[in-house]
C-alpha positions as CSV (number, residue, x, y, z in Angstrom):
1,Q,-73.8,24.2,7.5
2,V,-72.6,22.3,4.4
3,Q,-71.2,23.6,1.4
4,L,-70.7,22.8,-1.9
5,I,-68.9,24.4,-4.6
6,E,-69.4,22.7,-8.6
7,S,-67.6,23.2,-11.2
8,G,-66.4,21.6,-14.9
9,G,-69.3,23.2,-16.4
10,G,-69.7,24.3,-19.9
11,L,-70.4,24.2,-23.7
12,V,-69.9,20.4,-25.6
13,Q,-71.0,19.0,-28.9
14,A,-73.4,15.6,-28.9
15,G,-71.2,12.8,-28.4
16,G,-68.8,14.8,-26.5
17,S,-67.4,14.5,-22.7
18,L,-67.6,16.4,-19.7
19,R,-66.9,16.2,-16.0
20,L,-68.3,18.1,-13.4
21,S,-67.0,18.4,-10.1
22,C,-68.3,19.1,-6.2
23,A,-66.5,19.9,-3.6
24,A,-68.0,20.1,-0.2
25,S,-66.4,22.0,2.9
26,G,-67.7,23.4,6.4
27,R,-69.0,20.9,9.0
28,T,-68.9,17.9,6.7
29,F,-69.3,15.6,9.8
30,G,-70.0,11.9,9.7
31,S,-71.0,10.3,6.2
32,L,-72.5,12.4,3.5
33,T,-74.8,10.9,1.2
34,M,-74.1,12.8,-2.3
35,G,-76.0,13.6,-6.1
36,W,-76.0,15.0,-9.0
37,F,-79.5,16.8,-9.7
38,R,-80.4,18.7,-13.1
39,Q,-82.9,21.7,-14.3
40,G,-83.2,22.0,-18.2
41,P,-85.1,24.9,-19.5
42,G,-88.6,25.1,-18.1
43,K,-88.2,22.0,-16.8
44,E,-88.8,20.6,-12.8
45,R,-85.4,19.6,-11.5
46,E,-84.6,16.1,-11.7
47,F,-82.3,13.5,-10.3
48,V,-79.7,12.2,-11.9
49,A,-76.9,10.2,-9.8
50,S,-76.5,9.3,-6.4
51,I,-73.3,8.2,-4.0
52,S,-73.2,6.9,-0.6
53,W,-70.4,7.7,1.3
54,N,-67.8,5.4,0.9
55,G,-68.6,5.0,-3.2
56,A,-69.7,1.6,-3.2
57,S,-73.2,2.4,-3.8
58,T,-74.6,3.9,-6.7
59,Y,-78.3,5.0,-8.5
60,Y,-79.0,6.5,-11.7
61,A,-82.0,7.9,-13.2
62,D,-82.6,5.5,-16.4
63,S,-82.3,8.7,-18.8
64,V,-78.2,8.6,-17.8
65,K,-77.9,5.2,-17.2
66,G,-74.5,3.7,-19.2
67,R,-74.0,7.6,-20.0
68,F,-73.1,9.4,-16.9
69,T,-71.1,7.9,-13.8
70,I,-70.8,9.7,-10.0
71,S,-67.8,8.8,-8.2
72,R,-66.1,9.9,-5.4
73,G,-62.6,11.2,-4.7
74,N,-59.7,10.3,-2.2
75,V,-61.2,12.7,0.0
76,K,-64.7,11.6,0.0
77,T,-65.9,15.1,0.2
78,T,-65.6,15.6,-3.5
79,V,-68.0,14.0,-6.0
80,Y,-67.6,13.9,-9.6
81,L,-70.2,13.2,-12.4
82,Q,-68.5,12.0,-15.8
83,M,-71.2,12.7,-18.6
84,N,-70.0,10.8,-21.7
85,S,-72.2,10.5,-25.0
86,V,-73.9,13.5,-23.9
87,K,-77.2,14.7,-25.9
88,P,-79.2,18.0,-26.4
89,E,-81.6,16.8,-24.3
90,D,-78.9,16.8,-21.1
91,T,-78.5,20.6,-21.4
92,A,-79.3,21.8,-18.1
93,V,-77.7,23.7,-14.7
94,Y,-76.5,20.7,-12.8
95,Y,-76.7,21.1,-9.1
96,C,-74.5,19.1,-6.5
97,A,-76.2,18.2,-3.4
98,A,-75.6,16.2,0.0
99,D,-77.6,14.7,2.7
100,R,-76.4,13.3,5.8
101,R,-78.7,10.7,6.0
102,P,-77.6,6.9,5.0
103,F,-77.7,6.2,1.3
104,M,-80.7,4.9,-0.3
105,A,-81.2,4.2,-3.8
106,T,-85.3,5.5,-3.2
107,R,-84.3,9.0,-2.3
108,S,-83.8,10.5,-5.0
109,A,-86.3,13.4,-4.6
110,P,-84.7,16.8,-4.1
111,A,-86.6,17.6,-1.2
112,E,-84.8,14.4,0.3
113,Y,-81.6,16.4,0.3
114,E,-80.1,19.2,2.7
115,Y,-77.7,21.0,1.2
116,W,-77.5,22.3,-2.3
117,G,-74.8,23.9,-4.5
118,Q,-75.3,27.2,-7.1
119,G,-75.6,25.1,-9.8
120,T,-72.9,24.5,-12.8
121,Q,-74.6,25.2,-16.4
122,V,-74.3,22.8,-19.0
123,T,-74.9,23.1,-22.6
124,V,-74.8,20.6,-25.4
125,S,-74.6,21.1,-29.0
126,S,-76.3,19.3,-31.3
């Protein structure tokens, strides 16, 4: 089993920045592809960004491209989501996800990921 714990959510004004963190623990054997998803009020969970185990490959949803950056820490079981120029429509619960299979940009559906964190709320005020 892999446990994922997110942190860093909160309230931010439109145009501001926020950084989310996710730490994986447990049986983090092999190489984990990690991703961020979000679920806004009354919406389905949607893909935000993903990153390969070594940080060499990343993939972003069009809605966040150029504003958000996914990265991995020196300890490869930690992943970050730097959110810049946030908009009210970025308001959502943000979830960290992990999968033991190799990174593929097309693997962006929630069902493609095995492990999930509990989520952290991000609220952007206008």
